[in-house]
PyMOL commands that place a pseudoatom at each C-alpha (Angstrom):
pseudoatom trace, name=CA, resn=MET, resi=1, chain=A, elem=C, hetatm=0, pos=[47.887, -49.782, -30.376]
pseudoatom trace, name=CA, resn=VAL, resi=2, chain=A, elem=C, hetatm=0, pos=[51.092, -47.655, -29.900]
pseudoatom trace, name=CA, resn=PHE, resi=3, chain=A, elem=C, hetatm=0, pos=[49.825, -43.222, -29.503]
pseudoatom trace, name=CA, resn=ASN, resi=4, chain=A, elem=C, hetatm=0, pos=[52.437, -40.530, -30.958]
pseudoatom trace, name=CA, resn=LEU, resi=5, chain=A, elem=C, hetatm=0, pos=[52.006, -38.114, -28.887]
pseudoatom trace, name=CA, resn=ASN, resi=6, chain=A, elem=C, hetatm=0, pos=[53.273, -35.390, -31.017]
pseudoatom trace, name=CA, resn=ASP, resi=7, chain=A, elem=C, hetatm=0, pos=[50.103, -35.940, -33.660]
pseudoatom trace, name=CA, resn=ASN, resi=8, chain=A, elem=C, hetatm=0, pos=[47.994, -36.026, -30.429]
pseudoatom trace, name=CA, resn=LYS, resi=9, chain=A, elem=C, hetatm=0, pos=[46.336, -32.942, -29.196]
pseudoatom trace, name=CA, resn=ILE, resi=10, chain=A, elem=C, hetatm=0, pos=[46.295, -31.772, -26.130]
pseudoatom trace, name=CA, resn=ASN, resi=11, chain=A, elem=C, hetatm=0, pos=[43.025, -33.001, -24.799]
pseudoatom trace, name=CA, resn=GLU, resi=12, chain=A, elem=C, hetatm=0, pos=[43.781, -36.568, -26.303]
pseudoatom trace, name=CA, resn=LYS, resi=13, chain=A, elem=C, hetatm=0, pos=[47.113, -36.606, -24.490]
pseudoatom trace, name=CA, resn=TYR, resi=14, chain=A, elem=C, hetatm=0, pos=[45.024, -35.688, -21.042]
pseudoatom trace, name=CA, resn=LYS, resi=15, chain=A, elem=C, hetatm=0, pos=[43.213, -38.287, -21.664]
pseudoatom trace, name=CA, resn=LEU, resi=16, chain=A, elem=C, hetatm=0, pos=[45.401, -41.095, -22.456]
pseudoatom trace, name=CA, resn=MET, resi=17, chain=A, elem=C, hetatm=0, pos=[47.360, -40.379, -19.262]
pseudoatom trace, name=CA, resn=ALA, resi=18, chain=A, elem=C, hetatm=0, pos=[44.209, -39.469, -17.034]
pseudoatom trace, name=CA, resn=GLN, resi=19, chain=A, elem=C, hetatm=0, pos=[42.797, -43.217, -17.764]
pseudoatom trace, name=CA, resn=THR, resi=20, chain=A, elem=C, hetatm=0, pos=[46.282, -44.721, -17.434]
pseudoatom trace, name=CA, resn=ILE, resi=21, chain=A, elem=C, hetatm=0, pos=[48.327, -43.439, -14.689]
pseudoatom trace, name=CA, resn=ILE, resi=22, chain=A, elem=C, hetatm=0, pos=[45.352, -44.416, -12.028]
pseudoatom trace, name=CA, resn=PRO, resi=23, chain=A, elem=C, hetatm=0, pos=[44.634, -44.402, -9.631]
pseudoatom trace, name=CA, resn=ARG, resi=24, chain=A, elem=C, hetatm=0, pos=[45.553, -40.655, -8.851]
pseudoatom trace, name=CA, resn=PRO, resi=25, chain=A, elem=C, hetatm=0, pos=[45.045, -39.277, -5.096]
pseudoatom trace, name=CA, resn=ILE, resi=26, chain=A, elem=C, hetatm=0, pos=[43.588, -36.307, -5.104]
pseudoatom trace, name=CA, resn=ALA, resi=27, chain=A, elem=C, hetatm=0, pos=[44.933, -33.074, -3.690]
pseudoatom trace, name=CA, resn=TRP, resi=28, chain=A, elem=C, hetatm=0, pos=[42.209, -30.298, -1.897]
pseudoatom trace, name=CA, resn=VAL, resi=29, chain=A, elem=C, hetatm=0, pos=[43.847, -27.440, -2.225]
pseudoatom trace, name=CA, resn=VAL, resi=30, chain=A, elem=C, hetatm=0, pos=[43.008, -24.612, 0.403]
pseudoatom trace, name=CA, resn=THR, resi=31, chain=A, elem=C, hetatm=0, pos=[44.222, -20.877, -0.340]
pseudoatom trace, name=CA, resn=GLU, resi=32, chain=A, elem=C, hetatm=0, pos=[43.497, -17.525, 0.432]
pseudoatom trace, name=CA, resn=ASP, resi=33, chain=A, elem=C, hetatm=0, pos=[44.007, -13.731, -1.265]
pseudoatom trace, name=CA, resn=ASN, resi=34, chain=A, elem=C, hetatm=0, pos=[42.332, -10.549, 0.061]
pseudoatom trace, name=CA, resn=GLY, resi=35, chain=A, elem=C, hetatm=0, pos=[40.372, -12.493, 2.729]
pseudoatom trace, name=CA, resn=VAL, resi=36, chain=A, elem=C, hetatm=0, pos=[38.723, -14.681, -0.272]
pseudoatom trace, name=CA, resn=VAL, resi=37, chain=A, elem=C, hetatm=0, pos=[38.943, -18.528, 0.481]
pseudoatom trace, name=CA, resn=ASN, resi=38, chain=A, elem=C, hetatm=0, pos=[39.886, -20.528, -2.629]
pseudoatom trace, name=CA, resn=ILE, resi=39, chain=A, elem=C, hetatm=0, pos=[39.800, -24.355, -2.799]
pseudoatom trace, name=CA, resn=ALA, resi=40, chain=A, elem=C, hetatm=0, pos=[39.909, -26.726, -5.606]
pseudoatom trace, name=CA, resn=PRO, resi=41, chain=A, elem=C, hetatm=0, pos=[41.048, -30.320, -6.258]
pseudoatom trace, name=CA, resn=PHE, resi=42, chain=A, elem=C, hetatm=0, pos=[43.516, -31.441, -8.662]
pseudoatom trace, name=CA, resn=SER, resi=43, chain=A, elem=C, hetatm=0, pos=[44.596, -35.303, -8.988]
pseudoatom trace, name=CA, resn=TYR, resi=44, chain=A, elem=C, hetatm=0, pos=[48.141, -34.582, -10.876]
pseudoatom trace, name=CA, resn=PHE, resi=45, chain=A, elem=C, hetatm=0, pos=[48.939, -34.771, -7.272]
pseudoatom trace, name=CA, resn=ILE, resi=46, chain=A, elem=C, hetatm=0, pos=[52.197, -37.025, -5.566]
pseudoatom trace, name=CA, resn=GLY, resi=47, chain=A, elem=C, hetatm=0, pos=[54.865, -37.155, -3.048]
pseudoatom trace, name=CA, resn=LEU, resi=48, chain=A, elem=C, hetatm=0, pos=[57.917, -35.961, -3.822]
pseudoatom trace, name=CA, resn=SER, resi=49, chain=A, elem=C, hetatm=0, pos=[60.039, -36.864, -0.847]
pseudoatom trace, name=CA, resn=SER, resi=50, chain=A, elem=C, hetatm=0, pos=[60.146, -37.376, 2.785]
pseudoatom trace, name=CA, resn=GLU, resi=51, chain=A, elem=C, hetatm=0, pos=[63.556, -35.709, 3.503]
pseudoatom trace, name=CA, resn=PRO, resi=52, chain=A, elem=C, hetatm=0, pos=[62.673, -32.672, 2.902]
pseudoatom trace, name=CA, resn=ALA, resi=53, chain=A, elem=C, hetatm=0, pos=[59.239, -33.470, 3.517]
pseudoatom trace, name=CA, resn=SER, resi=54, chain=A, elem=C, hetatm=0, pos=[57.592, -32.288, -0.198]
pseudoatom trace, name=CA, resn=VAL, resi=55, chain=A, elem=C, hetatm=0, pos=[54.925, -32.891, -3.027]
pseudoatom trace, name=CA, resn=LEU, resi=56, chain=A, elem=C, hetatm=0, pos=[54.424, -31.733, -6.228]
pseudoatom trace, name=CA, resn=ILE, resi=57, chain=A, elem=C, hetatm=0, pos=[50.845, -30.813, -7.527]
pseudoatom trace, name=CA, resn=SER, resi=58, chain=A, elem=C, hetatm=0, pos=[49.926, -29.549, -11.110]
pseudoatom trace, name=CA, resn=VAL, resi=59, chain=A, elem=C, hetatm=0, pos=[47.835, -26.664, -11.748]
pseudoatom trace, name=CA, resn=GLY, resi=60, chain=A, elem=C, hetatm=0, pos=[46.365, -25.541, -15.054]
pseudoatom trace, name=CA, resn=HIS, resi=61, chain=A, elem=C, hetatm=0, pos=[44.640, -22.778, -16.410]
pseudoatom trace, name=CA, resn=LYS, resi=62, chain=A, elem=C, hetatm=0, pos=[41.239, -21.166, -16.363]
pseudoatom trace, name=CA, resn=SER, resi=63, chain=A, elem=C, hetatm=0, pos=[38.946, -21.369, -19.670]
pseudoatom trace, name=CA, resn=ASP, resi=64, chain=A, elem=C, hetatm=0, pos=[39.885, -17.394, -20.498]
pseudoatom trace, name=CA, resn=GLY, resi=65, chain=A, elem=C, hetatm=0, pos=[43.588, -18.689, -20.645]
pseudoatom trace, name=CA, resn=THR, resi=66, chain=A, elem=C, hetatm=0, pos=[44.774, -16.852, -17.210]
pseudoatom trace, name=CA, resn=PRO, resi=67, chain=A, elem=C, hetatm=0, pos=[45.847, -18.584, -14.503]
pseudoatom trace, name=CA, resn=LYS, resi=68, chain=A, elem=C, hetatm=0, pos=[43.518, -20.819, -11.937]
pseudoatom trace, name=CA, resn=ASP, resi=69, chain=A, elem=C, hetatm=0, pos=[42.953, -18.793, -8.213]
pseudoatom trace, name=CA, resn=THR, resi=70, chain=A, elem=C, hetatm=0, pos=[44.842, -21.646, -6.881]
pseudoatom trace, name=CA, resn=LEU, resi=71, chain=A, elem=C, hetatm=0, pos=[47.858, -20.912, -9.150]
pseudoatom trace, name=CA, resn=ALA, resi=72, chain=A, elem=C, hetatm=0, pos=[47.741, -17.278, -8.800]
pseudoatom trace, name=CA, resn=ASN, resi=73, chain=A, elem=C, hetatm=0, pos=[47.088, -17.403, -4.574]
pseudoatom trace, name=CA, resn=ILE, resi=74, chain=A, elem=C, hetatm=0, pos=[49.954, -19.936, -4.485]
pseudoatom trace, name=CA, resn=ARG, resi=75, chain=A, elem=C, hetatm=0, pos=[52.005, -17.416, -6.618]
pseudoatom trace, name=CA, resn=LYS, resi=76, chain=A, elem=C, hetatm=0, pos=[51.572, -14.496, -4.690]
pseudoatom trace, name=CA, resn=ASN, resi=77, chain=A, elem=C, hetatm=0, pos=[51.382, -15.016, -1.026]
pseudoatom trace, name=CA, resn=HIS, resi=78, chain=A, elem=C, hetatm=0, pos=[53.243, -18.613, -1.000]
pseudoatom trace, name=CA, resn=LYS, resi=79, chain=A, elem=C, hetatm=0, pos=[51.531, -20.637, 1.115]
pseudoatom trace, name=CA, resn=CYS, resi=80, chain=A, elem=C, hetatm=0, pos=[48.956, -23.156, 0.716]
pseudoatom trace, name=CA, resn=THR, resi=81, chain=A, elem=C, hetatm=0, pos=[46.708, -26.258, 2.418]
pseudoatom trace, name=CA, resn=ILE, resi=82, chain=A, elem=C, hetatm=0, pos=[46.383, -29.690, 1.394]
pseudoatom trace, name=CA, resn=CYS, resi=83, chain=A, elem=C, hetatm=0, pos=[43.773, -31.498, 2.482]
pseudoatom trace, name=CA, resn=MET, resi=84, chain=A, elem=C, hetatm=0, pos=[43.469, -35.550, 1.573]
pseudoatom trace, name=CA, resn=VAL, resi=85, chain=A, elem=C, hetatm=0, pos=[39.445, -36.107, 0.735]
pseudoatom trace, name=CA, resn=GLN, resi=86, chain=A, elem=C, hetatm=0, pos=[37.414, -39.216, 2.175]
pseudoatom trace, name=CA, resn=GLU, resi=87, chain=A, elem=C, hetatm=0, pos=[33.713, -40.310, 0.554]
pseudoatom trace, name=CA, resn=SER, resi=88, chain=A, elem=C, hetatm=0, pos=[32.087, -38.531, 2.958]
pseudoatom trace, name=CA, resn=ASP, resi=89, chain=A, elem=C, hetatm=0, pos=[33.532, -34.844, 1.212]
pseudoatom trace, name=CA, resn=LEU, resi=90, chain=A, elem=C, hetatm=0, pos=[33.135, -36.470, -2.311]
pseudoatom trace, name=CA, resn=GLU, resi=91, chain=A, elem=C, hetatm=0, pos=[30.092, -34.138, -3.208]
pseudoatom trace, name=CA, resn=LYS, resi=92, chain=A, elem=C, hetatm=0, pos=[31.514, -30.683, -2.430]
pseudoatom trace, name=CA, resn=MET, resi=93, chain=A, elem=C, hetatm=0, pos=[35.012, -31.737, -3.174]
pseudoatom trace, name=CA, resn=HIS, resi=94, chain=A, elem=C, hetatm=0, pos=[33.907, -32.261, -6.892]
pseudoatom trace, name=CA, resn=PHE, resi=95, chain=A, elem=C, hetatm=0, pos=[31.449, -29.189, -6.340]
pseudoatom trace, name=CA, resn=SER, resi=96, chain=A, elem=C, hetatm=0, pos=[34.633, -26.993, -5.756]
pseudoatom trace, name=CA, resn=SER, resi=97, chain=A, elem=C, hetatm=0, pos=[35.999, -28.264, -9.379]
pseudoatom trace, name=CA, resn=LYS, resi=98, chain=A, elem=C, hetatm=0, pos=[33.994, -25.384, -10.668]
pseudoatom trace, name=CA, resn=GLU, resi=99, chain=A, elem=C, hetatm=0, pos=[35.307, -22.493, -12.030]
pseudoatom trace, name=CA, resn=LEU, resi=100, chain=A, elem=C, hetatm=0, pos=[34.216, -19.585, -10.061]
pseudoatom trace, name=CA, resn=ASP, resi=101, chain=A, elem=C, hetatm=0, pos=[35.705, -16.150, -10.748]
pseudoatom trace, name=CA, resn=LYS, resi=102, chain=A, elem=C, hetatm=0, pos=[38.513, -14.667, -8.020]
pseudoatom trace, name=CA, resn=ASP, resi=103, chain=A, elem=C, hetatm=0, pos=[36.223, -12.490, -5.697]
pseudoatom trace, name=CA, resn=LEU, resi=104, chain=A, elem=C, hetatm=0, pos=[33.779, -15.472, -4.867]
pseudoatom trace, name=CA, resn=SER, resi=105, chain=A, elem=C, hetatm=0, pos=[34.299, -18.639, -2.242]
pseudoatom trace, name=CA, resn=GLU, resi=106, chain=A, elem=C, hetatm=0, pos=[33.851, -22.315, -2.829]
pseudoatom trace, name=CA, resn=ALA, resi=107, chain=A, elem=C, hetatm=0, pos=[33.386, -22.429, 0.777]
pseudoatom trace, name=CA, resn=GLN, resi=108, chain=A, elem=C, hetatm=0, pos=[30.964, -20.056, 0.795]
pseudoatom trace, name=CA, resn=LEU, resi=109, chain=A, elem=C, hetatm=0, pos=[29.391, -20.987, -2.298]
pseudoatom trace, name=CA, resn=PHE, resi=110, chain=A, elem=C, hetatm=0, pos=[29.193, -24.565, -1.503]
pseudoatom trace, name=CA, resn=GLY, resi=111, chain=A, elem=C, hetatm=0, pos=[28.633, -24.659, 2.332]
pseudoatom trace, name=CA, resn=ILE, resi=112, chain=A, elem=C, hetatm=0, pos=[32.353, -26.135, 2.819]
pseudoatom trace, name=CA, resn=GLU, resi=113, chain=A, elem=C, hetatm=0, pos=[33.772, -25.299, 6.458]
pseudoatom trace, name=CA, resn=THR, resi=114, chain=A, elem=C, hetatm=0, pos=[37.146, -24.565, 6.973]
pseudoatom trace, name=CA, resn=GLN, resi=115, chain=A, elem=C, hetatm=0, pos=[38.627, -24.028, 9.920]
pseudoatom trace, name=CA, resn=THR, resi=116, chain=A, elem=C, hetatm=0, pos=[42.448, -22.765, 11.286]
pseudoatom trace, name=CA, resn=ILE, resi=117, chain=A, elem=C, hetatm=0, pos=[44.742, -24.709, 13.097]
pseudoatom trace, name=CA, resn=CYS, resi=118, chain=A, elem=C, hetatm=0, pos=[47.701, -23.688, 11.503]
pseudoatom trace, name=CA, resn=GLU, resi=119, chain=A, elem=C, hetatm=0, pos=[48.848, -19.826, 11.987]
pseudoatom trace, name=CA, resn=GLY, resi=120, chain=A, elem=C, hetatm=0, pos=[50.224, -18.553, 8.482]
pseudoatom trace, name=CA, resn=TYR, resi=121, chain=A, elem=C, hetatm=0, pos=[48.525, -20.885, 6.789]
pseudoatom trace, name=CA, resn=PRO, resi=122, chain=A, elem=C, hetatm=0, pos=[45.394, -21.183, 4.937]
pseudoatom trace, name=CA, resn=PRO, resi=123, chain=A, elem=C, hetatm=0, pos=[42.755, -22.731, 6.695]
pseudoatom trace, name=CA, resn=MET, resi=124, chain=A, elem=C, hetatm=0, pos=[42.117, -26.453, 6.406]
pseudoatom trace, name=CA, resn=ILE, resi=125, chain=A, elem=C, hetatm=0, pos=[38.392, -27.705, 5.674]
pseudoatom trace, name=CA, resn=LYS, resi=126, chain=A, elem=C, hetatm=0, pos=[36.765, -28.860, 8.549]
pseudoatom trace, name=CA, resn=GLY, resi=127, chain=A, elem=C, hetatm=0, pos=[36.260, -33.193, 9.341]
pseudoatom trace, name=CA, resn=VAL, resi=128, chain=A, elem=C, hetatm=0, pos=[39.242, -34.261, 6.257]
pseudoatom trace, name=CA, resn=PRO, resi=129, chain=A, elem=C, hetatm=0, pos=[41.066, -36.942, 7.712]
pseudoatom trace, name=CA, resn=SER, resi=130, chain=A, elem=C, hetatm=0, pos=[44.369, -35.112, 7.102]
pseudoatom trace, name=CA, resn=ALA, resi=131, chain=A, elem=C, hetatm=0, pos=[46.019, -31.953, 5.674]
pseudoatom trace, name=CA, resn=TYR, resi=132, chain=A, elem=C, hetatm=0, pos=[49.148, -30.864, 4.825]
pseudoatom trace, name=CA, resn=PHE, resi=133, chain=A, elem=C, hetatm=0, pos=[50.303, -26.898, 5.591]
pseudoatom trace, name=CA, resn=CYS, resi=134, chain=A, elem=C, hetatm=0, pos=[52.710, -25.948, 2.625]
pseudoatom trace, name=CA, resn=ASP, resi=135, chain=A, elem=C, hetatm=0, pos=[55.257, -23.682, 1.196]
pseudoatom trace, name=CA, resn=PHE, resi=136, chain=A, elem=C, hetatm=0, pos=[56.538, -22.825, -2.357]
pseudoatom trace, name=CA, resn=ASN, resi=137, chain=A, elem=C, hetatm=0, pos=[59.649, -24.137, -3.173]
pseudoatom trace, name=CA, resn=GLN, resi=138, chain=A, elem=C, hetatm=0, pos=[59.183, -23.903, -7.055]
pseudoatom trace, name=CA, resn=GLU, resi=139, chain=A, elem=C, hetatm=0, pos=[57.560, -24.316, -10.132]
pseudoatom trace, name=CA, resn=ILE, resi=140, chain=A, elem=C, hetatm=0, pos=[58.881, -25.938, -12.756]
pseudoatom trace, name=CA, resn=ASP, resi=141, chain=A, elem=C, hetatm=0, pos=[58.629, -24.648, -16.676]
pseudoatom trace, name=CA, resn=LEU, resi=142, chain=A, elem=C, hetatm=0, pos=[58.025, -27.087, -19.169]
pseudoatom trace, name=CA, resn=GLY, resi=143, chain=A, elem=C, hetatm=0, pos=[58.315, -25.418, -22.056]
pseudoatom trace, name=CA, resn=GLY, resi=144, chain=A, elem=C, hetatm=0, pos=[55.286, -23.655, -22.768]
pseudoatom trace, name=CA, resn=SER, resi=145, chain=A, elem=C, hetatm=0, pos=[52.804, -26.129, -20.952]
pseudoatom trace, name=CA, resn=THR, resi=146, chain=A, elem=C, hetatm=0, pos=[49.340, -24.096, -19.502]
pseudoatom trace, name=CA, resn=THR, resi=147, chain=A, elem=C, hetatm=0, pos=[49.421, -26.787, -16.919]
pseudoatom trace, name=CA, resn=ILE, resi=148, chain=A, elem=C, hetatm=0, pos=[52.217, -25.955, -14.391]
pseudoatom trace, name=CA, resn=PRO, resi=149, chain=A, elem=C, hetatm=0, pos=[54.169, -28.379, -12.090]
pseudoatom trace, name=CA, resn=LEU, resi=150, chain=A, elem=C, hetatm=0, pos=[54.884, -26.814, -8.153]
pseudoatom trace, name=CA, resn=ILE, resi=151, chain=A, elem=C, hetatm=0, pos=[56.649, -28.372, -5.845]
pseudoatom trace, name=CA, resn=LEU, resi=152, chain=A, elem=C, hetatm=0, pos=[55.551, -27.525, -2.248]
pseudoatom trace, name=CA, resn=ASN, resi=153, chain=A, elem=C, hetatm=0, pos=[57.410, -27.902, 1.063]
pseudoatom trace, name=CA, resn=VAL, resi=154, chain=A, elem=C, hetatm=0, pos=[55.182, -29.897, 3.591]
pseudoatom trace, name=CA, resn=ARG, resi=155, chain=A, elem=C, hetatm=0, pos=[55.870, -27.723, 7.358]
pseudoatom trace, name=CA, resn=GLU, resi=156, chain=A, elem=C, hetatm=0, pos=[53.523, -29.153, 9.043]
pseudoatom trace, name=CA, resn=ILE, resi=157, chain=A, elem=C, hetatm=0, pos=[50.701, -32.637, 8.677]
pseudoatom trace, name=CA, resn=TYR, resi=158, chain=A, elem=C, hetatm=0, pos=[47.447, -32.480, 10.699]
pseudoatom trace, name=CA, resn=VAL, resi=159, chain=A, elem=C, hetatm=0, pos=[46.151, -36.007, 11.363]
pseudoatom trace, name=CA, resn=ASP, resi=160, chain=A, elem=C, hetatm=0, pos=[42.403, -36.657, 12.860]
pseudoatom trace, name=CA, resn=ASP, resi=161, chain=A, elem=C, hetatm=0, pos=[43.167, -38.438, 15.882]
pseudoatom trace, name=CA, resn=ASN, resi=162, chain=A, elem=C, hetatm=0, pos=[39.938, -40.756, 15.009]
pseudoatom trace, name=CA, resn=VAL, resi=163, chain=A, elem=C, hetatm=0, pos=[42.303, -41.733, 11.593]
pseudoatom trace, name=CA, resn=ILE, resi=164, chain=A, elem=C, hetatm=0, pos=[45.084, -42.718, 14.192]
pseudoatom trace, name=CA, resn=THR, resi=165, chain=A, elem=C, hetatm=0, pos=[45.338, -46.809, 14.410]
pseudoatom trace, name=CA, resn=ASP, resi=166, chain=A, elem=C, hetatm=0, pos=[48.354, -46.650, 16.799]
pseudoatom trace, name=CA, resn=LYS, resi=167, chain=A, elem=C, hetatm=0, pos=[50.260, -43.582, 17.461]
pseudoatom trace, name=CA, resn=GLU, resi=168, chain=A, elem=C, hetatm=0, pos=[53.570, -45.086, 18.670]
pseudoatom trace, name=CA, resn=ARG, resi=169, chain=A, elem=C, hetatm=0, pos=[53.922, -46.550, 15.332]
pseudoatom trace, name=CA, resn=VAL, resi=170, chain=A, elem=C, hetatm=0, pos=[52.360, -43.818, 13.691]
pseudoatom trace, name=CA, resn=SER, resi=171, chain=A, elem=C, hetatm=0, pos=[49.574, -46.169, 11.830]
pseudoatom trace, name=CA, resn=ILE, resi=172, chain=A, elem=C, hetatm=0, pos=[47.203, -44.426, 10.044]
pseudoatom trace, name=CA, resn=ASN, resi=173, chain=A, elem=C, hetatm=0, pos=[44.086, -45.661, 7.880]
pseudoatom trace, name=CA, resn=PHE, resi=174, chain=A, elem=C, hetatm=0, pos=[41.110, -43.870, 6.104]
pseudoatom trace, name=CA, resn=ASP, resi=175, chain=A, elem=C, hetatm=0, pos=[39.337, -44.305, 3.255]
pseudoatom trace, name=CA, resn=PRO, resi=176, chain=A, elem=C, hetatm=0, pos=[40.557, -42.399, 0.863]
pseudoatom trace, name=CA, resn=VAL, resi=177, chain=A, elem=C, hetatm=0, pos=[38.948, -40.965, -2.367]
pseudoatom trace, name=CA, resn=ALA, resi=178, chain=A, elem=C, hetatm=0, pos=[41.027, -41.378, -5.709]
pseudoatom trace, name=CA, resn=ARG, resi=179, chain=A, elem=C, hetatm=0, pos=[40.404, -40.486, -9.600]
pseudoatom trace, name=CA, resn=ILE, resi=180, chain=A, elem=C, hetatm=0, pos=[40.420, -42.721, -12.641]
pseudoatom trace, name=CA, resn=GLY, resi=181, chain=A, elem=C, hetatm=0, pos=[39.426, -40.745, -15.520]
pseudoatom trace, name=CA, resn=LYS, resi=182, chain=A, elem=C, hetatm=0, pos=[36.807, -38.863, -15.709]
pseudoatom trace, name=CA, resn=SER, resi=183, chain=A, elem=C, hetatm=0, pos=[35.291, -41.044, -12.769]
pseudoatom trace, name=CA, resn=TYR, resi=184, chain=A, elem=C, hetatm=0, pos=[35.997, -41.448, -8.856]
pseudoatom trace, name=CA, resn=ALA, resi=185, chain=A, elem=C, hetatm=0, pos=[37.009, -44.344, -6.960]
pseudoatom trace, name=CA, resn=PHE, resi=186, chain=A, elem=C, hetatm=0, pos=[37.234, -45.892, -3.408]
pseudoatom trace, name=CA, resn=LEU, resi=187, chain=A, elem=C, hetatm=0, pos=[40.234, -47.878, -2.127]
pseudoatom trace, name=CA, resn=SER, resi=188, chain=A, elem=C, hetatm=0, pos=[38.117, -50.664, -0.391]
pseudoatom trace, name=CA, resn=GLU, resi=189, chain=A, elem=C, hetatm=0, pos=[40.631, -53.961, -0.564]
pseudoatom trace, name=CA, resn=GLU, resi=190, chain=A, elem=C, hetatm=0, pos=[43.679, -53.920, 1.079]
pseudoatom trace, name=CA, resn=ILE, resi=191, chain=A, elem=C, hetatm=0, pos=[46.127, -56.655, -1.000]
pseudoatom trace, name=CA, resn=SER, resi=192, chain=A, elem=C, hetatm=0, pos=[49.295, -58.309, 1.170]
pseudoatom trace, name=CA, resn=ALA, resi=193, chain=A, elem=C, hetatm=0, pos=[52.056, -58.149, -0.900]
pseudoatom trace, name=CA, resn=PRO, resi=194, chain=A, elem=C, hetatm=0, pos=[53.620, -61.553, -1.831]
pseudoatom trace, name=CA, resn=SER, resi=195, chain=A, elem=C, hetatm=0, pos=[56.662, -63.093, 0.051]
pseudoatom trace, name=CA, resn=ILE, resi=196, chain=A, elem=C, hetatm=0, pos=[59.587, -62.319, -1.938]
pseudoatom trace, name=CA, resn=PRO, resi=197, chain=A, elem=C, hetatm=0, pos=[61.543, -65.759, -2.735]
for i in range(1, 197): cmd.bond("trace and resi %d" % i, "trace and resi %d" % (i + 1))
show_as sticks, trace
zoom trace
């Protein structure tokens, strides 16, 4: 069956892509404005380059059509902190996807502890295996889309000592949470690459 995306509604397009581009990593993004810490997860998230270190996240709009707080805060302050999600964070991460008024903080409402380890950037979520401290680079105009792709430059990366298996080789191992359609998944099995003849 072939779906012509010119004929499909936006929600149907999202369903098709969200259930076939899998698994997707989750960017648990922390921004801050006027002392209010905003936390929200986004699964349209990918690394773009390691030189310069950069990532892309796509951020949509609220149900009333206004930009999500993450988008508004990055546009205003040009900073964000992206936290990687592990199994123990799943519930709070999911709770933080709830739409709130701009003056309410997910950190306070859902008891998500944060800590500041990189001055000049929003705090990271306490206990995460890794966090990226990012500057805004640019947003991409997709021609009328309500979902805005943002390119972010990664300035510093935090990695929990407990997930570093080899400091000399910079080997890291943790159990990430991925998004598949409307559900989440754990990547519990690693498969070795076959030899190329």
